[in-house]
N, C-alpha and C positions, 0 to 999 in steps of 0.2 A: 050329551057329548058336545064339546065346543067345536071341534074340527074333525071332519071325517073325509079322508081322501080314499076314493075307490077306483082301483084299476086305472090309474092315471097314465096316459100316454102323451108325451110331448115330442114333436118331431121338428127337425130343422132341414131346410133345403141346402144341399151342398152340391159341388160340381160332380161328386161321385154318386149322388142320389139322395134319397130321403134317409136322414139319420134319426134313429129313435133314441133320443137322449134320456128320456124317461120311459120305461117300458113296463107298464102294469103295476105301478107302485100303489100300495094301499097301507093306510095306517089311521089311527084315531088318537085324539088328545082330549083330555078333560080340563076343565077350568083349574088354573093354578099348577098344572103339571109341567114338567120339563122333559122334552123328548130330544135325544141326541141323534142326529143323522150323520153317520160317519162313513168314510171310505177315501180311497186315493183320489187325487185330482182327476177330473174328467168322468167321474162315475155317475153324475147326474144329480148331485146334491143341490147345487145352485139352480139348476133348471127346474127342479121340483119346487123350490122356494119361489122362483119367479112365476111359475104356473099358478101357485096359490094366490099370489098377488095380482095375477092377470097382467104381468109385465113382459110376457114373451113378445119380442118385436115382430109385428105382423108381416113385415117384409121378408124376414128370414125364417120364421118358425110359426108354429101354432099348436094348440092343444088338440090332439087328434082323437082322443077317447077318454072315457072315464068320467067320474063325477067328483066335485068338491063341494062339501056342505059345511057352512060356517054358522053355528048357532041356529040350525034348521033352515038356513038360506041357501038356495042353489046358486053358488057363486058363478058358475059358468052360464047360468041363465040370465044373469043381470045385464042390463045395458050399461054402457060406459059411464053415464052420469050416476047411476045407482052404485056402481063399483067405486067411483071416486069418493062417494060418501062413506064407504066402508074403509077404503085404503087410507092409511094415515090416521084414521079416527078410531076404528075398532080393531084393525089389524095394521101393525107398523112393521117396518123392516130396517134393520141395521146392516148396512152394506159393508163389503170387505175392506175397502180402502176409502177412508173419509176424505182424503185430499182430492179424489176424483168424484166423490159423491156430493161434496159441498160446492156451492157456486163460488168461484174465486172473486167475483166482482161485487158481492154483497156482504155486509157485516153479518157475523153469525147470529146476532140478535134478531135481525130481520128475517133470517131463514128459519129460526125457531118460531118467531112470532107469526110467520105465515101459517103455521099449523093452527094457531088460535084464531087467526083472521078467517081462514077458510072453513074450519069445522066448528068454531064457537062464535063466529060472526062478530068478533071483537073489533073495535076501532084500533088504529095503529098504536096509539099511545098505551092503551090498555094491554094490547098484545105484547108490546115491548116490556111492560112491567111483568107480565106473566112469563116472558122469556127469561128475565132476570131470575125469577123464582125457580124456573125449571133448571137453569144453570146452577143455581145454589143447591138444588136437590141432588145433583149428581157430583157435588164436591168440587166445582170449579171456583177457585178463589177470586175475590174481587169481581163478582159477576156484573156489578154496575159498570165497571170499566171494560171488562172482557166482552160485554154485549156489543160494543162498538168495534171490536177487532175483526179483521178479515182472517179467513182460514190460514193463509200463509204466515200469519203472525203468531200462530199457536203451535205448540208441540204436537207430536203424533198422539200422545195420550190425551191431551186436551181436546183435540179434534174428535177423537173417538167419544169422549164424554159429551161433546156437543151433539154427535149423532145419537147417543143414547137419550139425551135431553129431548131431542126432536121426536124420537120414537115414543118416549113416555109422556109427551106433552098432553095428549088428550086421554091419558089413562086407558090405553087400549086393552082389550081382553086377550089379545094374542100378539106377541112380538116374535118375529123371525130374525134371528141373528146369524148372518152369513159370515163365518170366519171372523168374528168381531175382534180377535186379538192377534191376528196373524202378523201384522206389521209392527207389533209392539215388543219392547224388551220384557224380560221375565218379570221384573218387579211391577211394571205398569200392567202387564197381563193380569197378575194376581189382583191388583187393585180394581181393574175393570170387571173381572169376573165376580169379585166380592160385591161390587156396586150393583151389578145386574141381579145377583142373587138377593140382595137386600131389597131392591126396588120390586122385584118379582114377588117376594114374600109379603111386602107391605101392601101391595095392590092386588094380590091374588091373580096376577097376570100369568097366563100360560106362555111358555118359552119353547120355540122350536130352534134348537141350537145346532147349526150346521158347521162341522169342523172335521179336520183330519186328525186332530189331537185327541187321542183316547184318554190321556191324562186329564184333560179338561172335562171330558164326558164323565169320567169316574167321580169327579167332584161335584158336578152340576146336575146330572140327569137322573130322572126316575126310570126311564125306559130308553132303550137304544135300538136303532135300526142300522144294520151294516149293509151298504150298497156296493154293487160292483157292476160295471157295464150297464148302468141304467136300471138294474133290477135289485129288489130286496133279496139279500142272501141269508140274513138272519135277523130275528127280532125277539127281544127278551127284556125282562127287568134287568136293570144295570148290574145288580149284584149277581144274578144268575149268569149273565154273559161273562163277567170278569172272573167269576169263580170256576165256571165250567163252559168255556166256549165250545160250540159244536162244529161249526163249519171250518174246514181247513184254512180258509181265507181269514176268518176271524182269529184263529190261532196264530196265523202268520202276522197279522197286524199287532196283536198283543206281544208277541215275541220280539217285535222290532222296537218296542218302547221300554226304556229302562225302568225296572221295578214292576212292570205289569205282566211280563211273560211268565209262563209256568216253568220254563227250563232254567231260569236264572241267568241266562246269557242272551246277548242280543243276536238275533238271526234275521237276515234279510229274506224277504219273499223272493223266490227265484224269478228271473225275467222281469218284464215290464208290462204295463197294461197295454194290450194291443189296440190299434185303431178300431173304430166301430165297424169298418168294412173288412177288418182282418180277424174278427173274433172267430174262435174255433166252433165247429159244429158241436152239438150236444151242450154239456155244461160249459159256460163261458170262461170258467176258471180252470178247465181241464188241462190246458197247456202249461200251467204254472203249479198245479196241485201235486203235493207229495203223496197224496192218498188216492190218486186216480186209479180206477179199476174198470172192469169190463163195460158197464153201461154208460160210463161218463162221456166218451166221445160220440156216442150214437144218438142220443136225444137229450134235450134239456130237461133237468128234473123240475118238478113242481115244488111249491113250498109245502113241506111236510110238517104236521103238528107232532111235537115230541115232548114227552114227559108230563108230569102232573100239572105243571104250570102252563101247558099248552104253548110252549115256545114254537116259533116258526123257523125252519131251516131249509134251504134249497140245496139238498145234497142227497145222493143216492145211498149214503151210509145209513140214512134214517128212513129209507123206503122199506116197508115190511117185506117186500118181495126179495130184497137183496141183503137186508141186515141179518 
């Protein structure tokens, strides 16, 4: 197993107290696989990604529990120097907004080249040549010219390609893509997703795809995890989840996307995601759930195993005592 996350808990300090942004999340990934991590904004997807990368700001938050194993290495047991040797080299991340992730005062070629200088110990001239090849591999035209440009001189799609070039530079075993197409128009989104799929297949790279877009997940992922309020609510093979969603929240998400819902018409999920300090007792989705019944408001359900494929679902409908 390439990546194994066990009972991960990540907390942040707030004026109201300790916020559990990631609350007991577990999953595993194999080499070359794609896992989609989906849910509404604020459900803990990005915090999960930053935890794996060990990028939680120590002033405001920390990993409070659980384990993260990468290729047999205890990630949380590494010192910072050893973690830096993995980060960007064996595990890379594509962040949500390239304009804020790229340094505005350095040419993009220098920023890509830094990956080769740090992790491959190349001289600057050699690193720049490798940056040109990296830009060419992600479909950036005239890379010899573009390598000297600054982020503000490039379109959103080109900046995102630069981010992908940086992530792929050292041929990592795992790429974490956090909403990689959110700021792009539909045509560019399709190009970027196709590019990521092509590079992933060519290099046998595992991809952790974090998104709120279930349409993207249906095209890209092998398995999918649905998160809500920092918890895993459902986990399944992508075909199983789209053909037969189990959790009422998953059903709601699918019904809100054109062409994916089982009802044939768009339906919004009632209400909004409550603040972390306003979550209901019992099931955290109980105040928005159309199927709520007797046990739901009383105690939080565990993850139940359901069906021959051992799908996981956090809902009392699949508790043998109540079903």
